[in-house]
C-alpha positions, 0 to 999 in steps of 0.5 A: 500500500502506497504511503505517498502524500496526496495534494487535494488542492492549492490556493490560489491557482495563480501566483508570481514567483516568490509568492506564498500559496496554500497546499491542501493535502493528505499524508504529508510528513516532513523529516528534518534534513531530508528531501521532503517538501513541496517542489515547483518544477522540481525546484524546492519551495520554502516551507512557511508552515506545515502540517499533515493536511496543509502547507504554506509554501513560498514559490522559488524566486526564479520560476520561468513563468507559465504553467508550473507543476507542484508536487509533494515529496514525503518519506521518499514518495512523490504525490500527484501533480497539480498545475498552477499558473505562474506569472512570466516576467515582462519587465524589471528595474521599473518603479511603478506606483499605480496601474500599468496601462495598455495601449488600445492601438497596438497592445503595448504596455506603458510603464513608469520609473517614477522615483521618489517625490521630486527626484528627477531621472533621465527616463521615467516613462517606457513602452514595452512592445508586444515583441518584448522591446522596451523603449523610453519616451523622450520627455522625462515626466517628473514622478509619473504615477497614474496613467490612462488612455481615453476613448480616443486612444490618447495617453494621459499621465499624472505628475504627483510632485507638481499636481499636473496631468500630461497628455502624451502625443503619438510622437511621444511628446508631452504637454501639460493638460491640466494643473493645480491638482494637489498630489495627483495620483490616480487617473481614470475615464468614465463612460462619457470620456470624462477624466477624473483625478485623485489628489491623495490629500482627499479631493477627486477632481473632474477635468473638463475637455479644456483642462479645467478642473472641478471638485467632484467629491472630497474624501479622507486623505491617503498616506500614499495614493488614490487609485480610481476605476469605473464600472459598467454602470459609470460608478467610480471606485476608489482605494486610498491606502491607509495604515489600517488592515481593514481598509475599504473600496469605496464607490461614488455615484454620479452626484459625488456621494460615496459608500463602502463597497467592500471592506477588509483589505490591507493597503488596497491599491490598483484596481481593474474590472473584468467583463462580468463585473468582478473587481480585482484589487491589489492588496492584502486580504485575510493575511494573504498578499496579492490580488483580491477578486470581489463579486459584483455586489461587493458581498464577498472576496477571494484571494485570486493571485498570490504575490508580494509587494504588488501595486497595480494591475490591468488586463490585456485584450488577450485575456492576460492579467498584468500585475506589477510590483514596485520594480517588476511586471508579470503577465498571467494567462488567466483567460479573463477579459477586462472591461476597459484598457485603463 
């Protein structure tokens, strides 16, 4: 009779390298100094905690990405194999502080090397082409933070140090589109192509077609940023990371009145909707770091992608989920379609 361990399931089923995942199992016993443990593509994972029925493991840092096979080894016997999808590294040595953006004209990815507030770098805005070529924009915008494409395919970027919004032309030149926006961080367009900007001191501005600003609503300030996203019903969703472990995603109606949509997140940041109305939020949920998927009614959430130090995310038209840490960007083939490319 075989004494091989059995993997019953893993959670979550999407991750990036070095992330912590849970393995539900039967018959696992680890002997000190042995080869017992959890393996990802034959590379041994770190064990955070272990019992006969459940393990918490850390994936290796250098996994190549794509479909990865997990198995347990206990007492010299190997378990069944379970597949998990691990993000593929697309770019590194960036400095991303909000969502990346996908160009709707050619599916290239716009990334930032933002720097600390007021820090001037030789290149701050980058385009990652579909073939993997990374090129920088000629104008080094100071502290680029929030990015979004409007309905006509124009790219806009916030400069949080000087409270400005830049419009980037197809020739990659930049011009100031609006100013006087405080510590401008989050940026999003509603269904009518109107621009909204989050000043992390607590004000959400709506920008008119000629670049003039008006106060849309005022909320509590954030210690780091205001991240914005719109759903199909044209409601504005906001995360404003604080120092608590029970922060909320807030939803604002067309009149500027806000309500709690979902509570229980630690440092919630970038957001994106899929075509079925699920909201994906970077943050910590029930002690697990990564991406949380929230039901359209805000009634429940689940740990969807395991990952450390994530700040932003977006969907591609190929059904990939792009997740970004402060320095690295990964793509995960999850077969999910986003509603907007910003």
